[in-house]
DRENDO-1510 file (C-alpha; in Angstrom, 1 decimal, always signed):
<recs>
REC; n; res; u; v; w
REC; 1; MET; -1.1; -4.2; +27.2 .
REC; 2; LYS; +1.1; -7.2; +26.5 .
REC; 3; LYS; +4.0; -6.8; +24.1 .
REC; 4; PHE; +3.2; -8.0; +20.6 .
REC; 5; THR; +5.5; -10.8; +19.5 .
REC; 6; GLY; +3.9; -11.7; +16.1 .
REC; 7; THR; +1.6; -14.4; +14.9 .
REC; 8; ASP; +4.0; -17.2; +13.8 .
REC; 9; PHE; +2.3; -20.7; +14.0 .
REC; 10; VAL; +4.6; -22.2; +11.2 .
REC; 11; SER; +7.9; -20.8; +12.6 .
REC; 12; LEU; +8.3; -18.3; +9.8 .
REC; 13; ASP; +11.1; -16.6; +11.7 .
REC; 14; GLY; +13.3; -19.6; +11.0 .
REC; 15; LEU; +13.0; -18.8; +7.3 .
REC; 16; LEU; +14.1; -15.1; +7.7 .
REC; 17; ALA; +17.6; -13.7; +7.7 .
REC; 18; GLU; +18.9; -12.1; +10.9 .
REC; 19; ASP; +18.9; -8.6; +9.3 .
REC; 20; GLU; +15.3; -9.1; +8.0 .
REC; 21; ILE; +14.2; -9.9; +11.6 .
REC; 22; MET; +16.0; -6.9; +12.9 .
REC; 23; VAL; +14.4; -4.5; +10.4 .
REC; 24; ARG; +10.9; -6.0; +11.2 .
REC; 25; ASP; +11.4; -5.7; +14.9 .
REC; 26; ALA; +12.5; -2.1; +14.8 .
REC; 27; ILE; +9.4; -1.1; +12.8 .
REC; 28; ARG; +7.2; -3.3; +15.0 .
REC; 29; GLU; +8.4; -1.5; +18.1 .
REC; 30; TRP; +8.0; +1.9; +16.6 .
REC; 31; VAL; +4.4; +1.1; +15.4 .
REC; 32; GLU; +3.6; -0.3; +18.8 .
REC; 33; ASP; +4.8; +2.8; +20.7 .
REC; 34; ASN; +3.9; +5.6; +18.2 .
REC; 35; VAL; +1.0; +4.5; +16.0 .
REC; 36; ILE; -1.3; +2.0; +17.6 .
REC; 37; PRO; -2.0; +4.2; +20.7 .
REC; 38; VAL; -3.1; +7.2; +18.6 .
REC; 39; VAL; -4.1; +6.1; +15.1 .
REC; 40; ASP; -7.8; +5.7; +15.8 .
REC; 41; GLU; -7.9; +9.3; +16.9 .
REC; 42; HIS; -6.6; +10.3; +13.4 .
REC; 43; PHE; -9.0; +7.8; +11.8 .
REC; 44; GLN; -11.9; +9.5; +13.6 .
REC; 45; LYS; -10.7; +12.9; +12.6 .
REC; 46; ASP; -10.3; +11.9; +9.0 .
REC; 47; GLU; -6.7; +13.1; +8.9 .
REC; 48; PHE; -3.2; +11.8; +8.0 .
REC; 49; HIS; -0.5; +12.4; +10.7 .
REC; 50; LEU; +2.3; +13.8; +8.5 .
REC; 51; PRO; +4.7; +14.1; +11.5 .
REC; 52; TRP; +5.2; +10.3; +11.2 .
REC; 53; ALA; +7.2; +10.9; +8.0 .
REC; 54; SER; +10.4; +12.1; +9.8 .
REC; 55; PRO; +10.8; +9.2; +12.2 .
REC; 56; LEU; +10.0; +6.8; +9.4 .
REC; 57; ALA; +12.7; +8.3; +7.3 .
REC; 58; GLU; +15.1; +7.9; +10.3 .
REC; 59; LEU; +14.2; +4.2; +10.4 .
REC; 60; GLY; +15.1; +3.9; +6.7 .
REC; 61; VAL; +11.6; +3.1; +5.5 .
REC; 62; PHE; +11.6; +5.3; +2.4 .
REC; 63; GLY; +13.5; +3.9; -0.6 .
REC; 64; ALA; +14.2; +0.9; +1.6 .
REC; 65; THR; +15.3; -1.3; -1.4 .
REC; 66; ILE; +17.1; +1.4; -3.3 .
REC; 67; ASP; +20.9; +1.4; -3.5 .
REC; 68; GLY; +22.3; +5.0; -3.3 .
REC; 69; TYR; +20.6; +8.3; -2.7 .
REC; 70; GLY; +20.2; +7.4; +1.0 .
REC; 71; GLY; +18.4; +4.1; +0.4 .
REC; 72; GLN; +19.2; +1.1; +2.5 .
REC; 73; GLY; +19.4; -1.5; -0.3 .
REC; 74; LEU; +17.2; -4.0; +1.6 .
REC; 75; SER; +15.8; -7.2; +0.2 .
REC; 76; SER; +12.2; -7.2; -1.0 .
REC; 77; VAL; +11.4; -9.5; +1.9 .
REC; 78; ALA; +12.8; -7.1; +4.5 .
REC; 79; ALA; +10.8; -4.2; +2.9 .
REC; 80; GLY; +7.8; -6.5; +2.9 .
REC; 81; LEU; +8.1; -7.0; +6.7 .
REC; 82; ILE; +8.2; -3.2; +7.1 .
REC; 83; TYR; +4.9; -3.0; +5.3 .
REC; 84; GLN; +3.5; -5.8; +7.4 .
REC; 85; GLU; +4.2; -3.9; +10.6 .
REC; 86; LEU; +3.0; -0.6; +9.3 .
REC; 87; GLU; -0.3; -2.1; +8.3 .
REC; 88; ARG; -0.7; -3.7; +11.7 .
REC; 89; GLY; -0.9; -0.1; +12.8 .
REC; 90; ASP; -3.2; +1.1; +10.0 .
REC; 91; SER; -3.7; +0.6; +6.2 .
REC; 92; GLY; -3.4; +4.4; +5.8 .
REC; 93; LEU; +0.1; +4.5; +7.1 .
REC; 94; ARG; +1.2; +1.6; +5.0 .
REC; 95; SER; -0.5; +3.2; +2.0 .
REC; 96; PHE; +1.5; +6.4; +2.5 .
REC; 97; VAL; +4.8; +4.5; +2.5 .
REC; 98; SER; +3.7; +2.2; -0.4 .
REC; 99; VAL; +3.0; +5.2; -2.6 .
REC; 100; MET; +6.3; +6.9; -1.6 .
REC; 101; ASN; +8.3; +3.7; -2.4 .
REC; 102; GLY; +6.5; +1.8; -5.1 .
REC; 103; LEU; +4.8; +4.6; -7.0 .
REC; 104; VAL; +7.2; +7.5; -6.6 .
REC; 105; ILE; +10.7; +6.6; -5.6 .
REC; 106; PHE; +10.7; +3.4; -7.7 .
REC; 107; PRO; +9.7; +5.1; -11.0 .
REC; 108; ILE; +12.1; +8.0; -10.5 .
REC; 109; HIS; +14.9; +5.6; -9.8 .
REC; 110; ALA; +14.0; +3.2; -12.6 .
REC; 111; PHE; +12.8; +5.6; -15.3 .
REC; 112; GLY; +14.1; +9.0; -14.4 .
REC; 113; SER; +17.1; +10.9; -15.8 .
REC; 114; ASP; +20.2; +11.3; -13.6 .
REC; 115; GLU; +19.2; +14.9; -13.1 .
REC; 116; GLN; +15.7; +13.9; -11.9 .
REC; 117; LYS; +17.2; +11.3; -9.5 .
REC; 118; GLU; +19.5; +13.8; -8.0 .
REC; 119; LYS; +16.8; +16.4; -7.7 .
REC; 120; PHE; +14.1; +14.3; -6.1 .
REC; 121; LEU; +15.4; +11.0; -4.6 .
REC; 122; PRO; +17.4; +12.3; -1.6 .
REC; 123; GLY; +14.6; +14.5; -0.4 .
REC; 124; LEU; +12.0; +11.8; -0.8 .
REC; 125; ILE; +14.2; +9.2; +1.0 .
REC; 126; ARG; +14.9; +11.6; +3.9 .
REC; 127; GLY; +11.1; +12.2; +4.2 .
REC; 128; GLU; +11.6; +15.9; +3.4 .
REC; 129; LYS; +9.5; +15.7; +0.2 .
REC; 130; ILE; +6.3; +13.8; -0.3 .
REC; 131; GLY; +5.2; +12.2; -3.6 .
REC; 132; CYS; +2.1; +10.8; -5.2 .
REC; 133; PHE; +1.1; +8.8; -8.3 .
REC; 134; GLY; -1.5; +9.8; -10.8 .
REC; 135; LEU; -2.9; +7.1; -13.1 .
REC; 136; THR; -6.5; +6.4; -12.1 .
REC; 137; GLU; -9.1; +8.8; -13.4 .
REC; 138; PRO; -12.7; +9.5; -12.5 .
REC; 139; ASP; -13.9; +7.3; -15.4 .
REC; 140; PHE; -10.9; +5.0; -15.8 .
REC; 141; GLY; -9.7; +2.8; -12.9 .
REC; 142; SER; -9.4; -0.8; -14.0 .
REC; 143; ASN; -9.0; +0.3; -17.6 .
REC; 144; PRO; -6.1; +2.9; -17.3 .
REC; 145; GLY; -5.5; +2.7; -21.0 .
REC; 146; GLY; -8.7; +4.7; -21.5 .
REC; 147; MET; -7.3; +7.7; -19.7 .
REC; 148; LEU; -8.4; +11.1; -21.0 .
REC; 149; THR; -5.5; +13.1; -19.5 .
REC; 150; ARG; -3.4; +14.4; -22.4 .
REC; 151; ALA; +0.1; +15.9; -22.8 .
REC; 152; ASP; +0.4; +18.3; -25.7 .
REC; 153; LYS; +3.9; +19.2; -26.9 .
REC; 154; VAL; +4.7; +22.9; -27.0 .
REC; 155; LYS; +7.9; +24.8; -27.2 .
REC; 156; GLY; +10.1; +23.9; -24.3 .
REC; 157; GLY; +7.8; +21.3; -22.7 .
REC; 158; PHE; +4.3; +19.9; -22.5 .
REC; 159; VAL; +0.9; +21.2; -21.5 .
REC; 160; LEU; -1.1; +18.7; -19.4 .
REC; 161; ASN; -4.9; +18.7; -19.1 .
REC; 162; GLY; -6.9; +16.1; -17.2 .
REC; 163; THR; -8.0; +14.9; -13.8 .
REC; 164; LYS; -6.6; +12.0; -11.7 .
REC; 165; ARG; -8.7; +10.7; -8.8 .
REC; 166; TRP; -8.3; +8.6; -5.7 .
REC; 167; ILE; -4.7; +9.8; -5.3 .
REC; 168; THR; -3.1; +8.8; -2.0 .
REC; 169; ASN; -0.9; +11.7; -0.7 .
REC; 170; GLY; -2.1; +13.9; -3.4 .
REC; 171; PRO; -3.0; +17.0; -1.4 .
REC; 172; ILE; +0.3; +17.0; +0.5 .
REC; 173; ALA; +2.6; +15.9; -2.3 .
REC; 174; ASP; +5.5; +18.0; -3.5 .
REC; 175; VAL; +5.8; +16.0; -6.7 .
REC; 176; ALA; +3.4; +13.8; -8.7 .
REC; 177; VAL; +4.3; +11.0; -11.0 .
REC; 178; VAL; +1.6; +11.5; -13.7 .
REC; 179; PHE; +0.8; +9.4; -16.7 .
REC; 180; ALA; -0.8; +11.1; -19.7 .
REC; 181; LYS; -1.4; +10.5; -23.4 .
REC; 182; ALA; +1.1; +12.3; -25.6 .
REC; 183; LYS; +1.2; +12.2; -29.4 .
REC; 184; ASP; +3.4; +9.1; -29.4 .
REC; 185; GLY; +1.5; +7.3; -26.6 .
REC; 186; ILE; +1.2; +7.2; -22.8 .
REC; 187; ARG; +4.2; +8.8; -21.1 .
REC; 188; GLY; +5.3; +9.5; -17.5 .
REC; 189; PHE; +5.9; +13.0; -16.2 .
REC; 190; LEU; +7.2; +14.5; -12.9 .
REC; 191; VAL; +4.9; +17.4; -12.0 .
REC; 192; GLU; +5.8; +19.6; -9.1 .
REC; 193; LYS; +3.0; +21.0; -6.9 .
REC; 194; ASP; +3.9; +24.7; -7.7 .
REC; 195; SER; +3.4; +24.1; -11.4 .
REC; 196; GLU; +0.9; +26.6; -12.9 .
REC; 197; GLY; -2.5; +25.0; -13.5 .
REC; 198; PHE; -1.9; +22.2; -11.0 .
REC; 199; SER; -4.1; +21.7; -8.0 .
REC; 200; ALA; -4.8; +18.7; -5.6 .
REC; 201; PRO; -8.0; +19.0; -3.6 .
REC; 202; THR; -8.8; +16.6; -0.8 .
REC; 203; ILE; -11.5; +14.0; -1.1 .
REC; 204; LYS; -13.5; +14.2; +2.2 .
REC; 205; ASP; -16.2; +12.1; +4.0 .
REC; 206; LYS; -14.5; +8.7; +3.4 .
REC; 207; TRP; -15.6; +5.9; +5.7 .
REC; 208; SER; -12.5; +3.9; +4.8 .
REC; 209; LEU; -8.8; +4.8; +5.0 .
REC; 210; ARG; -9.7; +7.8; +7.1 .
REC; 211; ALA; -6.1; +8.0; +8.5 .
REC; 212; SER; -4.8; +8.4; +5.0 .
REC; 213; ILE; -5.1; +11.6; +2.9 .
REC; 214; THR; -6.7; +11.1; -0.5 .
REC; 215; GLY; -7.4; +13.6; -3.2 .
REC; 216; GLU; -7.5; +14.5; -6.9 .
REC; 217; ILE; -4.9; +15.9; -9.2 .
REC; 218; ILE; -6.4; +18.5; -11.5 .
REC; 219; MET; -4.3; +19.9; -14.4 .
REC; 220; GLU; -5.7; +22.7; -16.4 .
REC; 221; ASP; -3.3; +23.9; -19.0 .
REC; 222; CYS; -0.5; +22.8; -16.7 .
REC; 223; PHE; +2.9; +23.5; -18.3 .
REC; 224; VAL; +5.8; +21.3; -17.5 .
REC; 225; PRO; +9.3; +21.6; -19.0 .
REC; 226; ASP; +10.8; +19.0; -21.3 .
REC; 227; GLU; +13.0; +17.8; -18.4 .
REC; 228; SER; +9.8; +16.7; -16.6 .
REC; 229; LEU; +9.4; +13.8; -18.9 .
REC; 230; MET; +10.8; +10.6; -17.5 .
REC; 231; PRO; +13.1; +9.4; -20.3 .
REC; 232; GLY; +13.2; +5.8; -19.3 .
REC; 233; SER; +9.4; +5.3; -19.1 .
REC; 234; GLU; +8.4; +3.2; -22.1 .
REC; 235; ILE; +5.6; +4.4; -24.4 .
REC; 236; GLY; +2.4; +2.8; -23.2 .
REC; 237; LEU; +1.4; +1.4; -19.9 .
REC; 238; LYS; +4.3; -0.9; -19.2 .
REC; 239; SER; +6.2; +1.5; -16.9 .
REC; 240; ALA; +3.0; +2.4; -15.0 .
REC; 241; LEU; +2.1; -1.3; -14.5 .
REC; 242; ALA; +5.7; -1.9; -13.3 .
REC; 243; CYS; +5.0; +0.7; -10.6 .
REC; 244; LEU; +1.7; -1.1; -9.7 .
REC; 245; ASN; +3.6; -4.3; -9.3 .
REC; 246; GLN; +5.8; -2.7; -6.6 .
REC; 247; ALA; +2.7; -1.4; -4.8 .
REC; 248; ARG; +0.8; -4.6; -5.0 .
REC; 249; HIS; +3.7; -6.5; -3.5 .
REC; 250; SER; +3.7; -4.1; -0.6 .
REC; 251; ILE; +0.0; -4.5; -0.1 .
REC; 252; ALA; +0.3; -8.2; +0.0 .
REC; 253; TRP; +2.7; -8.0; +2.9 .
REC; 254; GLY; +0.7; -5.3; +4.6 .
REC; 255; ALA; -2.4; -7.4; +4.6 .
REC; 256; ILE; -0.7; -9.9; +6.8 .
REC; 257; GLY; -0.2; -7.2; +9.4 .
REC; 258; SER; -3.9; -6.5; +9.4 .
REC; 259; MET; -4.7; -10.2; +9.7 .
REC; 260; MET; -2.4; -10.5; +12.7 .
REC; 261; ALA; -3.9; -7.4; +14.4 .
REC; 262; CYS; -7.5; -8.7; +14.0 .
REC; 263; TYR; -6.7; -12.3; +14.9 .
REC; 264; GLU; -4.7; -11.4; +18.1 .
REC; 265; GLU; -7.5; -9.0; +19.2 .
REC; 266; ALA; -10.2; -11.7; +18.6 .
REC; 267; LEU; -8.1; -14.3; +20.4 .
REC; 268; GLU; -7.6; -12.1; +23.5 .
REC; 269; TYR; -11.2; -11.1; +23.6 .
REC; 270; ALA; -12.4; -14.7; +23.2 .
REC; 271; THR; -10.3; -16.0; +26.0 .
REC; 272; THR; -11.3; -13.2; +28.5 .
REC; 273; ARG; -15.0; -12.5; +27.6 .
REC; 274; LYS; -17.2; -14.7; +29.7 .
REC; 275; GLN; -20.8; -15.9; +29.0 .
REC; 276; PHE; -23.1; -18.8; +29.8 .
REC; 277; GLY; -22.1; -19.6; +33.3 .
REC; 278; GLY; -18.9; -17.6; +33.5 .
REC; 279; GLU; -17.0; -19.6; +30.9 .
REC; 280; PRO; -14.9; -17.7; +28.2 .
REC; 281; ILE; -16.5; -17.7; +24.8 .
REC; 282; ALA; -13.3; -19.4; +23.5 .
REC; 283; LYS; -14.6; -22.6; +25.0 .
REC; 284; HIS; -17.3; -22.8; +22.4 .
REC; 285; GLN; -16.8; -24.9; +19.3 .
REC; 286; LEU; -17.9; -22.2; +16.8 .
REC; 287; VAL; -15.5; -19.7; +18.2 .
REC; 288; GLN; -12.6; -22.1; +18.1 .
REC; 289; LYS; -13.5; -22.9; +14.5 .
REC; 290; LYS; -13.3; -19.2; +13.6 .
REC; 291; LEU; -10.0; -18.8; +15.3 .
REC; 292; SER; -8.5; -21.9; +13.8 .
REC; 293; ASN; -9.6; -20.8; +10.3 .
REC; 294; MET; -8.1; -17.3; +10.9 .
REC; 295; LEU; -4.7; -18.7; +12.0 .
REC; 296; THR; -4.6; -21.2; +9.1 .
REC; 297; GLU; -5.2; -18.4; +6.5 .
REC; 298; ILE; -2.6; -16.2; +8.1 .
REC; 299; SER; +0.0; -19.0; +8.0 .
REC; 300; LYS; -0.8; -19.8; +4.3 .
REC; 301; ALA; -0.5; -16.1; +3.4 .
REC; 302; GLN; +2.8; -15.8; +5.2 .
REC; 303; LEU; +4.3; -18.7; +3.4 .
REC; 304; LEU; +3.0; -17.7; +0.0 .
REC; 305; THR; +4.1; -14.1; +0.4 .
REC; 306; LEU; +7.5; -15.0; +1.6 .
REC; 307; GLN; +8.1; -17.2; -1.4 .
REC; 308; VAL; +6.9; -14.5; -3.8 .
REC; 309; GLY; +9.2; -12.1; -2.0 .
REC; 310; ARG; +12.2; -14.4; -2.4 .
REC; 311; MET; +11.3; -14.8; -6.1 .
REC; 312; LYS; +11.2; -11.0; -6.4 .
REC; 313; ASP; +14.7; -10.8; -5.0 .
REC; 314; ARG; +15.9; -13.5; -7.4 .
REC; 315; GLY; +14.3; -11.8; -10.3 .
REC; 316; THR; +12.0; -14.7; -11.2 .
REC; 317; VAL; +8.7; -13.2; -10.1 .
REC; 318; THR; +6.0; -12.3; -12.6 .
REC; 319; HIS; +3.1; -9.9; -12.4 .
REC; 320; ALA; +0.8; -13.0; -12.2 .
REC; 321; HIS; +2.6; -14.1; -9.0 .
REC; 322; ILE; +2.1; -10.7; -7.5 .
REC; 323; SER; -1.5; -10.6; -8.6 .
REC; 324; MET; -2.1; -13.9; -6.9 .
REC; 325; VAL; -0.6; -12.8; -3.5 .
REC; 326; LYS; -2.3; -9.4; -3.6 .
REC; 327; ARG; -5.7; -10.9; -4.4 .
REC; 328; ASN; -5.4; -13.7; -1.8 .
REC; 329; ASN; -4.1; -11.7; +1.1 .
REC; 330; CYS; -6.6; -8.8; +0.7 .
REC; 331; TYR; -9.5; -11.2; +0.4 .
REC; 332; TRP; -8.5; -13.0; +3.6 .
REC; 333; ALA; -7.6; -9.8; +5.5 .
REC; 334; LEU; -11.1; -8.6; +4.9 .
REC; 335; LYS; -12.6; -12.0; +5.8 .
REC; 336; ILE; -10.5; -12.1; +9.0 .
REC; 337; ALA; -11.4; -8.6; +10.0 .
REC; 338; ARG; -15.1; -9.5; +9.6 .
REC; 339; THR; -14.7; -12.7; +11.6 .
REC; 340; ALA; -12.9; -10.8; +14.3 .
REC; 341; ARG; -15.6; -8.2; +14.5 .
REC; 342; ASP; -18.1; -11.1; +14.8 .
REC; 343; ILE; -16.3; -12.6; +17.7 .
REC; 344; LEU; -16.1; -9.2; +19.4 .
REC; 345; GLY; -19.9; -9.0; +19.1 .
REC; 346; ALA; -21.3; -5.5; +19.7 .
REC; 347; SER; -18.0; -4.3; +21.1 .
REC; 348; GLY; -16.5; -4.8; +17.6 .
REC; 349; ILE; -18.3; -1.8; +16.2 .
REC; 350; THR; -16.8; +0.6; +18.8 .
REC; 351; HIS; -13.5; +2.4; +18.5 .
REC; 352; GLU; -12.3; +0.7; +21.6 .
REC; 353; TYR; -11.3; -2.2; +19.3 .
REC; 354; GLN; -9.3; -2.0; +16.1 .
REC; 355; SER; -10.9; -4.8; +14.0 .
REC; 356; GLY; -13.7; -2.6; +12.8 .
REC; 357; ARG; -11.2; +0.0; +11.5 .
REC; 358; HIS; -9.2; -2.7; +9.7 .
REC; 359; LEU; -12.5; -4.0; +8.2 .
REC; 360; LEU; -13.4; -0.6; +6.9 .
REC; 361; ASN; -9.9; -0.1; +5.5 .
REC; 362; PHE; -9.8; -3.3; +3.6 .
REC; 363; GLU; -13.0; -2.5; +1.7 .
REC; 364; SER; -10.6; -0.1; +0.0 .
REC; 365; VAL; -7.4; -2.0; +0.0 .
REC; 366; LYS; -9.2; -5.0; -1.6 .
REC; 367; THR; -10.2; -2.6; -4.4 .
REC; 368; TYR; -7.2; -0.4; -5.1 .
REC; 369; GLU; -4.1; -1.4; -7.2 .
REC; 370; GLY; -6.3; -3.8; -9.1 .
REC; 371; THR; -9.7; -5.0; -7.8 .
REC; 372; HIS; -10.2; -8.6; -6.6 .
REC; 373; ASP; -11.9; -9.5; -9.9 .
REC; 374; ILE; -9.3; -7.8; -12.1 .
REC; 375; HIS; -6.6; -10.0; -10.4 .
REC; 376; HIS; -8.7; -13.0; -11.2 .
REC; 377; LEU; -8.5; -12.0; -14.8 .
REC; 378; ILE; -4.8; -11.3; -14.7 .
REC; 379; LEU; -4.3; -14.8; -13.4 .
REC; 380; GLY; -6.8; -16.2; -15.9 .
REC; 381; GLU; -4.9; -14.7; -18.8 .
REC; 382; HIS; -1.6; -16.1; -17.5 .
REC; 383; ILE; -3.1; -19.6; -17.1 .
REC; 384; THR; -4.9; -19.7; -20.4 .
REC; 385; GLY; -3.2; -17.2; -22.6 .
REC; 386; ILE; -6.6; -15.7; -23.3 .
REC; 387; PRO; -7.4; -12.1; -22.1 .
REC; 388; ALA; -10.9; -11.7; -20.8 .
REC; 389; TYR; -11.1; -8.1; -19.7 .
REC; 390; ASP; -14.0; -7.1; -22.0 .
</recs>
């Protein structure tokens, strides 16, 4: 197999700093050597390969943008390039890291007490502890404000009751960032796996994100001490949505990696697969149209995502910008995966090729952290000033 050098029609590398390229290339090489050769085996077995956590920690992937506690203090763009390369391997691997960084390490660093930071961040960043994030519930996904999970104040702490669903990393997590309705409003808590009344069963029989572990968080009279409340989390959903912005940004970058994987596979197949007199199918106009459309959308996504990443580093990005890039990139990643599968013909439904796996994964990635339609409404409200969620 030839060495992957990236899909870069518009010379994006010329817009990246040297350290950003170095970080990307280190992850690219690791994914090429350690993930791509085996990930389909884990996908077929419906399992997450937890031993990946240790080498990822050594590469500085966890807490990549955090200063202190073992974090590298990288730019948002450098972190984005990490997600790009991880998702070129598989969406499940990128999801694992996105949750660790955007939904666990970020809120603890941003909203946690000094004691909470000291207790959890070093272990999470070293990959010795795993975290998950509990917001979505069985009956409340796009409308998290309707959550039923409650936190009742008792002497010395809180009693949590409720169920969170579709929780990436849930069954293997040592700590869960959980949002629940307290008397004064929605608050964020850090709930450790050995808390009495806490369980995290696995959701089985998925046909998407099979190389990721997904579960529920079930809290039945689950007592957590007062020091489990994240003191910096604002009452309401603002803190939870800030976490989602981090995750959505990582998804946007990751989608580019999936696009690259599918495009490069389709291109190689089209130039080697021969039909109709022994000519490669890439000779045909319809195939060339498909490839040119794929490359165009990849290039557009790269430029849009890079600009949003730079805005994030400058502190000028808004949630609407991140909604745009998450919505756009997931939409085109799924379209490109379907187009690649089409070019591959019947071969595209076999595990010999990766485009089918990316296609299945992006049916989920397009949905989580805000569905395609919800991101339309977020943008619509930003444009018009009129919310239209009901």
